C-alpha positions in Angstrom: 9.1 14.0 -33.6 8.1 10.3 -33.8 8.1 9.8 -30.0 5.8 12.9 -29.6 3.3 11.5 -32.2 3.2 8.1 -30.5 2.9 9.7 -27.1 -0.4 11.5 -27.9 -2.8 8.5 -28.0 -1.1 6.8 -25.0 -1.3 10.0 -23.0 -4.9 10.5 -23.9 -5.8 7.0 -22.7 -3.8 7.6 -19.5 -5.6 10.8 -18.8 -9.0 9.1 -19.3 -7.9 6.5 -16.8 -7.0 9.3 -14.3 -10.4 10.9 -14.7 -12.0 7.6 -14.1 -10.0 7.1 -10.9 -10.9 10.6 -9.8 -14.6 9.9 -10.2 -14.3 6.6 -8.4 -12.4 8.3 -5.5 -15.2 10.8 -5.1 -17.9 8.2 -5.2 -16.0 5.7 -3.0 -15.8 8.2 -0.1 -19.6 8.6 0.0 -20.2 4.9 0.0 -17.6 4.2 2.8 -18.9 7.0 5.0 -22.4 5.5 4.7 -21.3 2.1 5.7 -19.1 3.0 8.7 -22.0 3.7 11.1 -23.0 2.6 14.5 -24.7 -0.8 14.8 -26.5 -2.7 17.5 -25.0 -6.0 16.4 -22.2 -7.5 18.5 -18.7 -6.4 17.4 -16.5 -9.0 15.9 -13.3 -10.3 17.5 -10.2 -8.9 15.7 -6.7 -10.3 15.4 -4.1 -7.7 14.6 -1.0 -9.3 13.0 2.4 -7.7 12.6 5.5 -9.1 10.9 8.5 -7.2 12.4 12.1 -7.1 11.3 14.7 -4.6 12.6 12.1 -2.3 14.0 13.6 -1.5 17.5 12.9 2.2 17.1 9.3 1.9 15.8 7.7 -1.1 17.4 7.0 0.5 20.8 5.1 3.4 19.2 3.1 1.0 17.1 2.0 -1.1 20.1 1.3 2.0 22.1 -1.1 3.1 19.4 -2.7 -0.3 19.4 -3.2 -0.1 23.2 -5.2 3.1 22.8 -7.8 1.7 20.4 -11.4 2.7 21.1 -12.4 -0.9 20.8 -13.2 -3.3 23.7 -10.0 -4.8 24.9 -11.7 -8.1 25.2 -12.5 -8.1 21.5 -9.1 -7.8 20.0 -5.6 -9.3 20.2 -2.2 -8.3 18.8 0.2 -10.9 17.5 3.7 -9.8 16.6 6.1 -12.2 14.9 9.8 -11.2 14.9 11.3 -12.0 11.5 15.0 -12.8 12.4 15.7 -9.3 13.6 19.4 -8.4 13.9 18.8 -5.4 16.2 17.0 -5.2 19.6 13.5 -5.7 18.3 12.9 -8.9 20.2 14.4 -7.4 23.4 12.2 -4.3 23.0 9.1 -6.5 22.6 10.0 -8.3 25.9 10.1 -4.9 27.7 6.8 -3.6 26.5 4.0 -3.6 29.0 0.4 -2.5 28.2 -1.9 -3.9 30.9 -5.1 -5.3 29.5 -3.8 -5.5 25.9 -3.9 -9.1 24.6 -0.4 -9.2 23.2 1.6 -12.2 22.0 5.1 -12.1 20.7 6.5 -15.0 18.6 9.9 -15.6 16.9 10.0 -16.8 13.3 13.3 -18.5 14.1 11.4 -20.8 16.4 9.2 -22.0 13.6 10.0 -25.5 12.3 9.3 -24.5 8.7 11.6 -21.9 7.1 10.8 -20.0 3.9 11.9 -21.3 0.6 15.4 -20.0 -0.4 15.0 -17.1 2.1 12.6 -15.3 -0.2 9.3 -15.2 1.6 10.0 -14.4 5.2 7.3 -11.8 5.7 4.6 -14.2 4.3 5.9 -16.9 6.6 5.8 -14.5 9.6 2.2 -13.5 8.8 1.2 -17.2 8.3 2.6 -17.9 11.7 0.7 -15.1 13.3 -2.6 -16.1 11.5 -2.1 -19.7 12.6 -2.2 -18.4 16.2 -5.0 -15.9 15.7 -8.5 -16.6 17.1 -10.3 -13.6 15.5 -12.7 -14.0 12.7 -11.2 -10.9 11.0 -7.4 -10.6 10.5 -6.2 -7.0 10.6 -2.6 -6.5 9.2 -0.3 -3.6 9.7 3.4 -2.9 9.8 5.7 -2.5 12.8 6.7 1.0 11.7 3.0 2.3 11.5 0.9 4.0 14.1 -2.9 3.7 14.2 -5.4 6.3 15.4 -7.8 5.3 18.2 -10.7 4.9 15.7 -8.8 2.4 13.5 -10.2 -0.9 14.8 -13.7 0.5 15.4 -13.8 1.8 11.9 -12.6 -1.5 10.4 -14.8 -3.6 12.7 -18.0 -1.7 12.0 -17.3 -1.6 8.2 -16.8 -5.4 8.2 -20.0 -5.7 10.3 -22.0 -3.6 7.8 -20.7 -5.0 4.5 -19.8 -8.6 5.2 -16.5 -7.9 3.5 -14.0 -10.7 2.9 -11.1 -8.3 2.2 -10.7 -4.7 3.2 -8.0 -2.3 2.0 -7.6 0.9 4.0 -5.7 4.1 3.7 -2.0 4.7 4.6 -0.4 8.1 5.1 3.3 8.9 4.8 4.5 11.5 7.3 7.7 13.0 5.9 10.0 15.9 6.6 9.6 19.0 4.3 12.6 18.0 2.2 12.8 17.4 -1.6 12.8 13.6 -1.0 10.0 13.9 1.7 7.8 15.9 -0.5 8.4 13.7 -3.5 7.6 10.5 -1.6 4.5 12.0 -0.1 3.0 13.2 -3.4 3.9 9.9 -5.1 2.2 7.9 -2.3 -0.9 10.2 -2.3 -1.3 9.4 -6.0 -1.0 5.7 -5.4 -3.5 5.8 -2.5 -6.0 7.6 -4.7 -5.6 5.1 -7.5 -5.9 2.2 -5.0 -9.1 3.6 -3.6 -10.6 4.3 -7.0 -9.6 0.9 -8.4 -10.9 -1.1 -5.5 -14.1 0.8 -4.8 -15.2 0.4 -8.4 -13.9 -3.1 -8.9 -11.4 -2.1 -11.6 -8.5 -4.2 -10.4 -6.7 -5.3 -7.3 -4.5 -2.8 -5.4 -3.7 -2.3 -1.7 -0.9 -1.7 0.8 0.1 -4.3 3.3 0.4 -1.6 6.0 -3.4 -1.5 6.4 -5.4 -4.5 5.4 -8.1 -6.8 6.8 -9.5 -10.1 5.7 -11.4 -12.9 7.2 -9.5 -15.9 8.5 -11.9 -18.1 6.7 -11.3 -16.5 3.4 -7.5 -16.6 3.9 -7.7 -20.4 4.6 -10.2 -21.0 1.8 -7.7 -19.6 -0.8 -4.8 -21.5 0.7 -3.2 -18.5 2.3 0.0 -17.6 0.5 0.3 -20.9 -1.2 1.3 -20.4 -4.8 2.8 -17.0 -4.1 5.0 -18.0 -1.2 8.1 -18.1 -3.3 7.8 -14.4 -4.2 9.6 -12.0 -1.8 6.9 -9.4 -1.9 3.1 -9.6 -2.6 1.7 -10.4 0.9 -0.9 -7.7 0.0 -1.9 -7.4 -3.6 -1.3 -11.0 -4.6 -3.3 -12.2 -1.7 -6.0 -9.7 -2.4 -6.3 -11.0 -5.9 -6.7 -14.6 -4.7 -9.5 -13.6 -2.4 -11.1 -11.4 -5.0 -11.3 -14.4 -7.4 -13.5 -16.2 -4.8 -15.4 -13.2 -3.5 -15.5 -10.6 -6.3 -18.3 -8.6 -4.6 -16.8 -8.7 -1.1 -13.6 -6.7 -1.6 -13.7 -3.1 -0.5 -11.6 0.0 0.1 -12.5 1.7 3.4 -12.2 5.4 2.6 -12.5 6.6 6.1 -9.9 8.9 7.8 -10.5 7.1 11.1 -9.1 3.9 9.5 -5.9 5.6 8.3 -2.6 4.4 9.6 0.6 6.6 9.4 4.1 5.6 8.6 7.4 7.4 8.1 9.1 8.2 4.8 12.2 6.4 3.7 15.3 8.1 5.1 17.2 8.5 1.8 17.0 8.2 -1.9 18.6 4.7 -2.0 16.2 3.3 0.6 13.3 5.0 -1.3 14.3 3.5 -4.6 14.8 0.1 -3.0 11.3 0.2 -1.5 9.7 1.2 -4.8 11.7 -1.4 -6.8 10.4 -4.0 -4.2 6.9 -2.9 -4.9 7.4 -3.0 -8.7 9.0 -6.4 -8.5 5.5 -7.9 -8.0 4.3 -6.8 -11.4 5.6 -9.9 -13.2 3.6 -12.2 -10.8 0.2 -10.5 -11.2 -2.5 -12.9 -12.3 -5.0 -10.0 -12.5 -5.8 -9.6 -16.2 -7.4 -6.2 -15.6 -4.2 -4.8 -13.9 -1.6 -5.7 -16.4 -3.0 -3.4 -19.2 -3.1 -0.5 -16.7 0.5 -1.0 -15.6 1.6 -1.3 -19.2 -0.2 1.9 -20.2 1.3 3.8 -17.3 4.8 2.5 -18.0 4.7 3.1 -21.8 3.2 6.6 -21.3 6.0 7.6 -19.0 8.6 5.9 -21.1 7.6 7.9 -24.2 7.3 11.1 -22.1 10.9 10.5 -20.9 12.0 10.0 -24.5 10.2 13.3 -25.4 11.9 15.0 -22.5 15.4 13.9 -23.8 14.5 14.9 -27.3 13.5 18.3 -26.1 17.1 19.1 -25.1 18.1 18.8 -28.7 15.2 20.2 -30.6 13.4 23.5 -29.6 10.3 22.5 -31.5 10.2 19.2 -29.6 10.7 21.2 -26.3 7.6 23.2 -27.0 5.5 20.1 -27.7 6.9 18.3 -24.6 6.0 21.3 -22.3 2.5 21.3 -23.7 2.0 17.6 -23.1 3.4 18.0 -19.6 1.0 20.9 -18.9 -2.0 18.9 -20.1 -0.9 15.9 -17.9 -0.5 18.1 -14.9 -3.8 19.9 -15.3 -5.7 16.6 -15.5 -3.9 14.9 -12.6 -4.0 17.9 -10.3 -7.7 17.9 -9.4 -7.5 14.2 -8.6 -4.4 14.5 -6.5 -5.8 17.5 -4.7 -8.9 15.5 -3.7 -6.8 12.7 -2.3 -4.3 15.1 -0.6 -7.2 16.9 1.1 -8.4 13.5 2.6 -4.9 13.1 4.0 -4.6 16.7 5.1 -1.5 17.1 2.9 -2.7 19.5 0.2 -0.2 22.1 1.1 2.5 20.1 -0.6 0.7 20.4 -4.0 2.6 23.6 -4.7 5.5 21.3 -5.7 3.4 18.9 -7.8 4.0 20.6 -11.2 7.8 21.0 -10.6 8.3 17.4 -9.7 6.6 16.0 -12.8 9.8 15.5 -14.8 11.4 13.7 -11.9 8.3 11.5 -11.4 8.4 10.5 -15.1 12.0 9.4 -14.9 11.5 7.6 -11.6 8.5 5.7 -12.9 10.5 4.3 -15.8 13.6 3.5 -13.8 11.8 1.7 -10.9 9.6 -0.2 -13.3 12.6 -1.4 -15.2 14.6 -2.3 -12.1 11.6 -4.0 -10.6 11.5 -6.4 -13.6 15.2 -6.9 -14.3 17.1 -5.6 -11.2 17.7 -6.5 -7.6 17.1 -4.6 -4.4 18.0 -4.6 -0.7 15.3 -4.6 2.0 15.8 -5.0 5.7 19.4 -6.0 5.2 18.4 -8.7 2.7 19.4 -8.7 -0.9 16.7 -9.9 -3.2 17.4 -10.9 -6.8 
């Protein structure tokens, strides 16, 4: 029963944190909707940058969506850097034609400076794109994402209204209605809600590299990826923290559905775990003193809940207590996740939320551990 007793105060603290994120989510939406309005001021020139590796099946749809933006063609450019693709990505880029779209395609292999020990290829690809960019605002997305027509107008007007130096924006996973697809979607919805709440209230740095914007001046002022360029991941949150240190009041989350990009789910459990381990691997490099206690609280709470779950198989009294704790956790999380899921138009999946709780507890513990002590494969590269 000792794990159960220890779990109580940690779970209570965790649930207080969830309530705080929920309130921040609700408040953040109102603030963002107010700021994304029409303006008579000249629109800024935007540079969309994309690092692409082995995306032969997705890159065409991505660029098609960028060609359909409801933003003046003369006021944005798209720069794609091929990161040593081993498929037909580069050939596909050469075949794409969108008249009027300012599109430039570069190859990282043509760059004279290669990444250190092959670890930071994506950062190097983004640096290459940004070096060629002429826009005052850099807008980053991934090659496997599609963007709605209002994406650039929303980001451009929000930047215009707020004077932001860094903008995180929403990402939606589109998955098949399978156990893995539902699990990925619900997990990602929760992460997006936490991200929006944390950023909008200035709690700590969180974002997703599939939908970011930052000024080129701020990127250069903080030295770009210098100091974090040896880390395989972290082109999003670690950069965000660097910019936030210089501009603590100029970092925002754009909680606007028009600024939402969509991406596909991972095709299998192995690819999904590899992706999440890659995300978790950044934890040891965070310099954000406000984020580490949150990560530790979440991990320890789930670790103790996992211990309680194992104990429940051997002690019927422990089983009763564990089910009660799980019920309380679910009842507090559900309103928050429902609010976020409604924003993404994915609330129909919440019928599975209570049943996936035990799996999510185990997954959080396993990926957190592997992110710190394990290795993973990503885009045919093995990272230790």
